[in-house]
N, C-alpha and C positions, 0 to 999 in steps of 0.2 A: 267385757267382751263375752265371757261365759254367760252372763245374764242375758245379753242380747240374743245369743244363740238359743238359749232355753225358751225365751219369750217367742221367738220366731217359730220354733217347733210346736209350741203350745197353740199359737194362733193358727197354724196349718191344720192341726187336729180339729179345732173348733170350727173352721171355716166351711167345711163341706157337708155338714149335717142337713137333714130335712128342714125346710123352712117351717112346715107345720107337721111336726112328728107324728101326731095321732092320725090326722086325715091322710097325709101322704103315705104312711105305712099301710093304712087300711086299703087305699086305692091300689097300691102296688101288690098287696096280698091278694086282692081279688083278681088282678091280672095273672098272677102266678097260678092261682087255683084254676082259673079258666084255661090256662095253657096246659095244666096237668089233666084237666077233665076232657080236653079236646086235643089229643096229641097231634103234633104237626102243624097246628094253626099258629098264626102269629098274633101276639097280643102287644098292645102298646104299653110302654112304661114311661111315666112322666119323670123327668130328671131335672126339673126346674131348680136352679140354684145350687145343684150339687157340683162341687169342684174338688173331687178327691185327689189324693196324690197319685201320680202315675207310678206303675202302669194300671192302676185300678181305674176303670172307666165309670162315668156317671151312672150308666145303666146297671152295671154290676154293683156299684155302691148302693143304689136304691134297693137291690135285691138283698144285700147283706144287712143293710139297716133294717129291713123288714123281717128277715128270718132269723138273724143271729141274736143271741143274748148270752148271759153268763153261763147258761146251762147247755150251750151247743158248741162243743169243741170244733174248731175249724182247721183244716189243712190248707196251706198255701203252696203253690208251685214256686220254683226257684226265683223267677223275676219278682214275685211278691215278697217272698221270704227274705230276700236280700235288701229290701227297702225298709229302713227304720221308720220312715214317714208312714208307709202303709200299715205297718204293725201298730204304730201309735194311734193311727186313725181308728183301726178296728177295736183296739183295746178301749179307747176313750168312748167311742160311740156305741159299742155293743157289749163290751165286757167279756166277749167270747174268748175262752182259752185257746191259744194257738198250739197245735200239736205237731210233733215232728214226723209221725208215721201216718200214711194214708188210712190205714185200718182203724186208727183211733178216732177218726173224724166223723162228726154228724154231717158236716158240710165240707166240701172241697172247692176252692176257688182257683181257676186255671186261666191264666192270661196268655199262655203260650200253648194253645191247644194242639198245634202241630207236633209238639213233643210231650203230649199227655202220657203219663205212666199208664200201664195196663189197668183196665177197669177192675180186674180181679184183685188189684192191690188194695182196693177200698173195702170198707166193711160191707159185707153182703147181707147182714142181718142173720137171724136164726129162725128155725121153724117155729119157735115159741114167740119170738119178737122180730118179725120181718121188718117192722117199721123202724128198727134201729140201724138200718143200712144207711150208707152215705148218699147224700144228694150232691151231685157234681155239677158245678156251674161253670160253663165254658164261655169265655169272653171272646171278643173280636170276631164274632161270626158274621158272615155275609150270606144272607138268605137269597136264594134264587140264582146263585152264580156257580153252583157246583152240580155234579151229577146227582139226580134225585134218587132217593130210596123209597120203596113202597111200604106203607105201614098198614097194619091190621091189628084190631083188638078193641078193648073197651073204649067207648067214647068216639069211635070212628064208624061212620056209616059206610059199609062195604070196605072201601080202601081209601087211603090218603097218601099224598106224596110229600116228602120233605127234602129240600135242597139247602144244605148249609155247609160251611167250612170256613177256614181250614181245619182239617182233622188228620190224624195219623192214617196211613194207608190201610191198616188192619182194623180201623175203628169199628166199622159196621159189622164185621165178623165178631168182634167183641160184644157189640150190642146184642147180636143174635144169641150168643152164648149166655149173655146176661138174662135175656128174657126167658130162656129155658130153665132158669133157677127159680122162677116165680112160684110162690109168693116172696121168695128172697130176691136179692139183686139190688143194684143201685138205681136211683132215679137221675135223670139228666135234664138240665136247663141250659138251653142255648141262648146266648145273649148277644144281640147286635146293637146297633145304635138306636136306642129308644124303643127297641122291640125285643121280644123273647118268643121262644117256642120251647116245648118240653116233650120229653118221652118218659113216661112212668115205666117202671119195670114190667108192667103187664103188656106193653106194646111189643108186637112182633114185627120183625123185618122180613119181608118176603123175598125170595130169591129173584135176582135180576132176570128179566126176560131177554133171551138172546135172539 
């Protein structure tokens, strides 16, 4: 009985990886870099054959398989942290150490973005090493269905708009505060179904026009 359970868990961990690890990871990495270079734009993520354990989505699975390795500590929100299958999946496919505190993480994976902890909880980087800040990946995003915010900054010609959610009510105020820390501050990746958008810490949120 115990042997059957162990075999089942092992099979689940093996089932959801990239079909072509090198090519698929390269393609996903290009999409992530394009999203970071052009804040607010939507980029496609191929998730062919990815069947990760819930609540990890195929799109977020593609992101973590691309970005995480044994040298990138990751923080998981409560729905992920309470899933042994998710933690096994991440450990097996990436080797990334799972940390308990947001400030310890190079990456944070959030599957319940409406209850996201404050952005200030994550590693903001330092003046000497701003690149050591946390990249926060927000799952379950619906693009184009929420009140848009106006973006300005590097990679944006004039201005751009981003509509995404669900998010906490104070989220965009936190993003504005985050951008004022530049070159410190967290980077954000918004993940929908087969699509992503990103906001590097250099992007500014403009005040809403009344």
